[in-house]
NUGULUM-901387 format. One record per residue (C-alpha): residue in three letters; y, x, z. Coordinates in Angstrom, 3 decimals. Layout:
// residues N
<site><keke>ALA</keke><c2>Y</c2><c1>X</c1><c3>Z</c3></site>
...
***
This chain:
// residues 174
<site><keke>UNK</keke><c2>16.611</c2><c1>-8.238</c1><c3>-0.671</c3></site>
<site><keke>UNK</keke><c2>18.457</c2><c1>-5.874</c1><c3>-2.993</c3></site>
<site><keke>UNK</keke><c2>16.781</c2><c1>-2.834</c1><c3>-4.540</c3></site>
<site><keke>UNK</keke><c2>18.912</c2><c1>-0.418</c1><c3>-2.461</c3></site>
<site><keke>UNK</keke><c2>17.838</c2><c1>-2.175</c1><c3>0.718</c3></site>
<site><keke>UNK</keke><c2>14.177</c2><c1>-2.084</c1><c3>-0.335</c3></site>
<site><keke>UNK</keke><c2>14.398</c2><c1>1.649</c1><c3>-1.085</c3></site>
<site><keke>UNK</keke><c2>16.118</c2><c1>2.326</c1><c3>2.246</c3></site>
<site><keke>UNK</keke><c2>13.480</c2><c1>0.344</c1><c3>4.115</c3></site>
<site><keke>UNK</keke><c2>10.620</c2><c1>2.144</c1><c3>2.353</c3></site>
<site><keke>UNK</keke><c2>12.145</c2><c1>5.564</c1><c3>3.058</c3></site>
<site><keke>UNK</keke><c2>12.714</c2><c1>4.670</c1><c3>6.719</c3></site>
<site><keke>UNK</keke><c2>9.100</c2><c1>3.542</c1><c3>7.027</c3></site>
<site><keke>UNK</keke><c2>7.704</c2><c1>6.638</c1><c3>5.307</c3></site>
<site><keke>UNK</keke><c2>9.811</c2><c1>9.063</c1><c3>7.343</c3></site>
<site><keke>UNK</keke><c2>9.504</c2><c1>7.156</c1><c3>10.618</c3></site>
<site><keke>UNK</keke><c2>6.938</c2><c1>7.903</c1><c3>13.287</c3></site>
<site><keke>UNK</keke><c2>6.519</c2><c1>4.562</c1><c3>15.056</c3></site>
<site><keke>UNK</keke><c2>4.951</c2><c1>2.443</c1><c3>12.305</c3></site>
<site><keke>UNK</keke><c2>1.730</c2><c1>3.411</c1><c3>10.564</c3></site>
<site><keke>UNK</keke><c2>1.163</c2><c1>0.470</c1><c3>8.231</c3></site>
<site><keke>UNK</keke><c2>3.573</c2><c1>-1.478</c1><c3>6.016</c3></site>
<site><keke>UNK</keke><c2>2.654</c2><c1>-4.767</c1><c3>4.381</c3></site>
<site><keke>UNK</keke><c2>4.896</c2><c1>-5.917</c1><c3>1.544</c3></site>
<site><keke>UNK</keke><c2>4.591</c2><c1>-9.486</c1><c3>0.296</c3></site>
<site><keke>UNK</keke><c2>5.766</c2><c1>-9.512</c1><c3>-3.306</c3></site>
<site><keke>UNK</keke><c2>5.253</c2><c1>-11.200</c1><c3>-6.649</c3></site>
<site><keke>UNK</keke><c2>5.572</c2><c1>-7.781</c1><c3>-8.309</c3></site>
<site><keke>UNK</keke><c2>2.922</c2><c1>-5.499</c1><c3>-6.808</c3></site>
<site><keke>UNK</keke><c2>3.013</c2><c1>-3.220</c1><c3>-9.878</c3></site>
<site><keke>UNK</keke><c2>6.754</c2><c1>-2.655</c1><c3>-9.533</c3></site>
<site><keke>UNK</keke><c2>6.451</c2><c1>-1.943</c1><c3>-5.810</c3></site>
<site><keke>UNK</keke><c2>3.656</c2><c1>0.555</c1><c3>-6.485</c3></site>
<site><keke>UNK</keke><c2>5.845</c2><c1>2.399</c1><c3>-9.002</c3></site>
<site><keke>UNK</keke><c2>8.862</c2><c1>2.315</c1><c3>-6.688</c3></site>
<site><keke>UNK</keke><c2>6.822</c2><c1>3.638</c1><c3>-3.755</c3></site>
<site><keke>UNK</keke><c2>5.412</c2><c1>6.499</c1><c3>-5.850</c3></site>
<site><keke>UNK</keke><c2>8.881</c2><c1>7.406</c1><c3>-7.124</c3></site>
<site><keke>UNK</keke><c2>10.213</c2><c1>7.531</c1><c3>-3.567</c3></site>
<site><keke>UNK</keke><c2>7.301</c2><c1>9.673</c1><c3>-2.389</c3></site>
<site><keke>UNK</keke><c2>7.676</c2><c1>12.131</c1><c3>-5.273</c3></site>
<site><keke>UNK</keke><c2>11.472</c2><c1>12.419</c1><c3>-5.066</c3></site>
<site><keke>UNK</keke><c2>12.140</c2><c1>12.208</c1><c3>-1.317</c3></site>
<site><keke>UNK</keke><c2>9.383</c2><c1>14.356</c1><c3>0.167</c3></site>
<site><keke>UNK</keke><c2>9.525</c2><c1>18.125</c1><c3>-0.180</c3></site>
<site><keke>UNK</keke><c2>6.252</c2><c1>18.892</c1><c3>1.578</c3></site>
<site><keke>UNK</keke><c2>3.025</c2><c1>18.384</c1><c3>-0.393</c3></site>
<site><keke>UNK</keke><c2>1.317</c2><c1>15.043</c1><c3>0.191</c3></site>
<site><keke>UNK</keke><c2>-2.140</c2><c1>13.749</c1><c3>-0.678</c3></site>
<site><keke>UNK</keke><c2>-1.576</c2><c1>10.218</c1><c3>-1.947</c3></site>
<site><keke>UNK</keke><c2>-4.332</c2><c1>7.751</c1><c3>-2.783</c3></site>
<site><keke>UNK</keke><c2>-3.851</c2><c1>4.563</c1><c3>-4.738</c3></site>
<site><keke>UNK</keke><c2>-6.673</c2><c1>2.123</c1><c3>-4.174</c3></site>
<site><keke>UNK</keke><c2>-7.281</c2><c1>-1.096</c1><c3>-6.050</c3></site>
<site><keke>UNK</keke><c2>-10.048</c2><c1>-3.677</c1><c3>-6.303</c3></site>
<site><keke>UNK</keke><c2>-10.130</c2><c1>-3.218</c1><c3>-10.090</c3></site>
<site><keke>UNK</keke><c2>-9.266</c2><c1>-0.592</c1><c3>-12.685</c3></site>
<site><keke>UNK</keke><c2>-7.050</c2><c1>-3.105</c1><c3>-14.522</c3></site>
<site><keke>UNK</keke><c2>-4.397</c2><c1>-2.745</c1><c3>-11.795</c3></site>
<site><keke>UNK</keke><c2>-4.057</c2><c1>0.984</c1><c3>-12.529</c3></site>
<site><keke>UNK</keke><c2>-3.421</c2><c1>0.194</c1><c3>-16.189</c3></site>
<site><keke>UNK</keke><c2>-0.682</c2><c1>-2.233</c1><c3>-15.112</c3></site>
<site><keke>UNK</keke><c2>1.036</c2><c1>0.493</c1><c3>-13.080</c3></site>
<site><keke>UNK</keke><c2>0.598</c2><c1>3.227</c1><c3>-15.705</c3></site>
<site><keke>UNK</keke><c2>0.395</c2><c1>1.499</c1><c3>-19.098</c3></site>
<site><keke>UNK</keke><c2>1.360</c2><c1>4.703</c1><c3>-20.941</c3></site>
<site><keke>UNK</keke><c2>-1.527</c2><c1>6.822</c1><c3>-19.607</c3></site>
<site><keke>UNK</keke><c2>-3.107</c2><c1>8.143</c1><c3>-22.826</c3></site>
<site><keke>UNK</keke><c2>-6.783</c2><c1>7.968</c1><c3>-21.952</c3></site>
<site><keke>UNK</keke><c2>-6.408</c2><c1>5.685</c1><c3>-18.983</c3></site>
<site><keke>UNK</keke><c2>-6.605</c2><c1>6.716</c1><c3>-15.372</c3></site>
<site><keke>UNK</keke><c2>-9.582</c2><c1>8.833</c1><c3>-14.337</c3></site>
<site><keke>UNK</keke><c2>-10.958</c2><c1>7.687</c1><c3>-11.016</c3></site>
<site><keke>UNK</keke><c2>-11.627</c2><c1>10.056</c1><c3>-8.102</c3></site>
<site><keke>UNK</keke><c2>-9.553</c2><c1>12.771</c1><c3>-9.792</c3></site>
<site><keke>UNK</keke><c2>-6.549</c2><c1>14.570</c1><c3>-8.315</c3></site>
<site><keke>UNK</keke><c2>-3.444</c2><c1>14.437</c1><c3>-10.478</c3></site>
<site><keke>UNK</keke><c2>-0.578</c2><c1>16.779</c1><c3>-9.698</c3></site>
<site><keke>UNK</keke><c2>2.850</c2><c1>15.189</c1><c3>-9.648</c3></site>
<site><keke>UNK</keke><c2>5.298</c2><c1>17.882</c1><c3>-8.667</c3></site>
<site><keke>UNK</keke><c2>3.941</c2><c1>19.325</c1><c3>-5.424</c3></site>
<site><keke>UNK</keke><c2>1.974</c2><c1>16.182</c1><c3>-4.571</c3></site>
<site><keke>UNK</keke><c2>-1.597</c2><c1>15.166</c1><c3>-5.394</c3></site>
<site><keke>UNK</keke><c2>-2.301</c2><c1>11.576</c1><c3>-6.406</c3></site>
<site><keke>UNK</keke><c2>-5.814</c2><c1>10.150</c1><c3>-6.652</c3></site>
<site><keke>UNK</keke><c2>-7.038</c2><c1>6.752</c1><c3>-7.814</c3></site>
<site><keke>UNK</keke><c2>-9.974</c2><c1>4.905</c1><c3>-6.298</c3></site>
<site><keke>UNK</keke><c2>-11.647</c2><c1>1.545</c1><c3>-6.757</c3></site>
<site><keke>UNK</keke><c2>-12.028</c2><c1>-0.319</c1><c3>-3.478</c3></site>
<site><keke>UNK</keke><c2>-15.802</c2><c1>-0.697</c1><c3>-3.399</c3></site>
<site><keke>UNK</keke><c2>-18.638</c2><c1>-0.168</c1><c3>-0.921</c3></site>
<site><keke>UNK</keke><c2>-18.944</c2><c1>3.577</c1><c3>-1.545</c3></site>
<site><keke>UNK</keke><c2>-15.201</c2><c1>4.035</c1><c3>-0.927</c3></site>
<site><keke>UNK</keke><c2>-15.380</c2><c1>2.005</c1><c3>2.290</c3></site>
<site><keke>UNK</keke><c2>-18.444</c2><c1>3.909</c1><c3>3.467</c3></site>
<site><keke>UNK</keke><c2>-16.954</c2><c1>7.360</c1><c3>2.895</c3></site>
<site><keke>UNK</keke><c2>-13.194</c2><c1>7.270</c1><c3>2.319</c3></site>
<site><keke>UNK</keke><c2>-11.632</c2><c1>10.607</c1><c3>1.358</c3></site>
<site><keke>UNK</keke><c2>-10.774</c2><c1>12.506</c1><c3>4.531</c3></site>
<site><keke>UNK</keke><c2>-7.677</c2><c1>14.250</c1><c3>3.193</c3></site>
<site><keke>UNK</keke><c2>-5.585</c2><c1>11.165</c1><c3>2.339</c3></site>
<site><keke>UNK</keke><c2>-2.153</c2><c1>11.237</c1><c3>3.968</c3></site>
<site><keke>UNK</keke><c2>-0.554</c2><c1>8.251</c1><c3>2.239</c3></site>
<site><keke>UNK</keke><c2>-2.641</c2><c1>5.250</c1><c3>1.178</c3></site>
<site><keke>UNK</keke><c2>-1.278</c2><c1>2.619</c1><c3>-1.197</c3></site>
<site><keke>UNK</keke><c2>-3.460</c2><c1>-0.451</c1><c3>-1.676</c3></site>
<site><keke>UNK</keke><c2>-2.447</c2><c1>-2.457</c1><c3>-4.748</c3></site>
<site><keke>UNK</keke><c2>-3.016</c2><c1>-5.422</c1><c3>-4.191</c3></site>
<site><keke>UNK</keke><c2>-4.884</c2><c1>-6.297</c1><c3>-0.999</c3></site>
<site><keke>UNK</keke><c2>-5.750</c2><c1>-9.713</c1><c3>-2.396</c3></site>
<site><keke>UNK</keke><c2>-9.492</c2><c1>-10.205</c1><c3>-2.309</c3></site>
<site><keke>UNK</keke><c2>-10.186</c2><c1>-7.160</c1><c3>-0.123</c3></site>
<site><keke>UNK</keke><c2>-11.951</c2><c1>-7.976</c1><c3>3.124</c3></site>
<site><keke>UNK</keke><c2>-9.992</c2><c1>-7.122</c1><c3>6.264</c3></site>
<site><keke>UNK</keke><c2>-12.962</c2><c1>-5.418</c1><c3>7.920</c3></site>
<site><keke>UNK</keke><c2>-13.477</c2><c1>-3.133</c1><c3>4.907</c3></site>
<site><keke>UNK</keke><c2>-9.804</c2><c1>-2.194</c1><c3>4.763</c3></site>
<site><keke>UNK</keke><c2>-9.848</c2><c1>-1.572</c1><c3>8.503</c3></site>
<site><keke>UNK</keke><c2>-12.812</c2><c1>0.822</c1><c3>8.118</c3></site>
<site><keke>UNK</keke><c2>-10.848</c2><c1>2.820</c1><c3>5.556</c3></site>
<site><keke>UNK</keke><c2>-7.720</c2><c1>2.912</c1><c3>7.729</c3></site>
<site><keke>UNK</keke><c2>-9.732</c2><c1>4.064</c1><c3>10.733</c3></site>
<site><keke>UNK</keke><c2>-11.920</c2><c1>6.467</c1><c3>8.725</c3></site>
<site><keke>UNK</keke><c2>-9.095</c2><c1>8.536</c1><c3>7.275</c3></site>
<site><keke>UNK</keke><c2>-8.038</c2><c1>10.681</c1><c3>10.228</c3></site>
<site><keke>UNK</keke><c2>-5.299</c2><c1>12.569</c1><c3>8.344</c3></site>
<site><keke>UNK</keke><c2>-3.684</c2><c1>9.341</c1><c3>7.134</c3></site>
<site><keke>UNK</keke><c2>-0.083</c2><c1>9.107</c1><c3>8.213</c3></site>
<site><keke>UNK</keke><c2>0.955</c2><c1>5.909</c1><c3>6.432</c3></site>
<site><keke>UNK</keke><c2>-0.618</c2><c1>2.973</c1><c3>4.622</c3></site>
<site><keke>UNK</keke><c2>1.277</c2><c1>0.641</c1><c3>2.320</c3></site>
<site><keke>UNK</keke><c2>-0.483</c2><c1>-2.617</c1><c3>1.563</c3></site>
<site><keke>UNK</keke><c2>0.897</c2><c1>-4.715</c1><c3>-1.285</c3></site>
<site><keke>UNK</keke><c2>0.095</c2><c1>-8.420</c1><c3>-1.160</c3></site>
<site><keke>UNK</keke><c2>0.585</c2><c1>-11.206</c1><c3>-3.677</c3></site>
<site><keke>UNK</keke><c2>0.229</c2><c1>-13.790</c1><c3>-0.948</c3></site>
<site><keke>UNK</keke><c2>1.471</c2><c1>-14.072</c1><c3>2.615</c3></site>
<site><keke>UNK</keke><c2>-1.963</c2><c1>-15.361</c1><c3>3.569</c3></site>
<site><keke>UNK</keke><c2>-3.336</c2><c1>-11.846</c1><c3>3.090</c3></site>
<site><keke>UNK</keke><c2>-1.561</c2><c1>-10.670</c1><c3>6.235</c3></site>
<site><keke>UNK</keke><c2>-4.057</c2><c1>-10.620</c1><c3>9.047</c3></site>
<site><keke>UNK</keke><c2>-3.919</c2><c1>-9.954</c1><c3>12.756</c3></site>
<site><keke>UNK</keke><c2>-6.706</c2><c1>-7.433</c1><c3>12.161</c3></site>
<site><keke>UNK</keke><c2>-4.028</c2><c1>-4.836</c1><c3>11.424</c3></site>
<site><keke>UNK</keke><c2>-2.318</c2><c1>-5.388</c1><c3>14.771</c3></site>
<site><keke>UNK</keke><c2>-3.505</c2><c1>-2.094</c1><c3>16.235</c3></site>
<site><keke>UNK</keke><c2>-1.892</c2><c1>-0.105</c1><c3>13.414</c3></site>
<site><keke>UNK</keke><c2>1.621</c2><c1>-1.033</c1><c3>14.518</c3></site>
<site><keke>UNK</keke><c2>2.381</c2><c1>-2.949</c1><c3>11.349</c3></site>
<site><keke>UNK</keke><c2>5.764</c2><c1>-3.443</c1><c3>9.736</c3></site>
<site><keke>UNK</keke><c2>6.142</c2><c1>-6.295</c1><c3>7.280</c3></site>
<site><keke>UNK</keke><c2>8.662</c2><c1>-7.597</c1><c3>4.810</c3></site>
<site><keke>UNK</keke><c2>8.676</c2><c1>-10.157</c1><c3>2.050</c3></site>
<site><keke>UNK</keke><c2>10.382</c2><c1>-9.943</c1><c3>-1.310</c3></site>
<site><keke>UNK</keke><c2>9.652</c2><c1>-13.529</c1><c3>-2.290</c3></site>
<site><keke>UNK</keke><c2>12.405</c2><c1>-16.105</c1><c3>-2.730</c3></site>
<site><keke>UNK</keke><c2>12.761</c2><c1>-18.775</c1><c3>-0.034</c3></site>
<site><keke>UNK</keke><c2>11.497</c2><c1>-21.598</c1><c3>-2.254</c3></site>
<site><keke>UNK</keke><c2>9.276</c2><c1>-23.369</c1><c3>0.180</c3></site>
<site><keke>UNK</keke><c2>9.846</c2><c1>-24.253</c1><c3>3.836</c3></site>
<site><keke>UNK</keke><c2>6.110</c2><c1>-24.157</c1><c3>4.505</c3></site>
<site><keke>UNK</keke><c2>6.068</c2><c1>-20.604</c1><c3>3.163</c3></site>
<site><keke>UNK</keke><c2>8.381</c2><c1>-19.541</c1><c3>5.989</c3></site>
<site><keke>UNK</keke><c2>6.328</c2><c1>-21.443</c1><c3>8.528</c3></site>
<site><keke>UNK</keke><c2>3.247</c2><c1>-19.526</c1><c3>7.396</c3></site>
<site><keke>UNK</keke><c2>5.129</c2><c1>-16.211</c1><c3>7.442</c3></site>
<site><keke>UNK</keke><c2>6.461</c2><c1>-16.779</c1><c3>10.956</c3></site>
<site><keke>UNK</keke><c2>2.983</c2><c1>-17.661</c1><c3>12.187</c3></site>
<site><keke>UNK</keke><c2>1.449</c2><c1>-14.575</c1><c3>10.580</c3></site>
<site><keke>UNK</keke><c2>4.111</c2><c1>-12.306</c1><c3>12.077</c3></site>
<site><keke>UNK</keke><c2>3.583</c2><c1>-13.937</c1><c3>15.456</c3></site>
<site><keke>UNK</keke><c2>-0.165</c2><c1>-13.298</c1><c3>15.140</c3></site>
<site><keke>UNK</keke><c2>0.462</c2><c1>-9.625</c1><c3>14.342</c3></site>
<site><keke>UNK</keke><c2>2.693</c2><c1>-9.097</c1><c3>17.382</c3></site>
***
């Protein structure tokens, strides 16, 4: 999939009303996080509350290697008219997710339990969209079925079994 096509698909998802959750299977979760943030900042003229959630602080440093003092967790950063916050996906976050999140980006979902992620998705009532970035197709679960999930893969077709797994996972979601 070319970069223009990826951008178009992301914009269509973010501006659309039928799908609430997008799962992207990619080898480059950092690049997709940056691309998604750029699209949100440049394409949307109404203020958004965006949260980037990760299982570890090291992923934030991968996305923003030039941040002088590192990323401060649970702090709102202003980017244009938007607010971006960073959170570690841990028990306290699952128990009481921020209520004002409109766009949730989870980078990567690898190692995060489906039930915990589901609690966050259900607990954030203002959330309009969730983008889940996965390093592995096996992270896609039928647990997200009720969120009207869209899915696409950016991995090369190297392995026939890979496509068999992907087809099965998509079938499970539908």
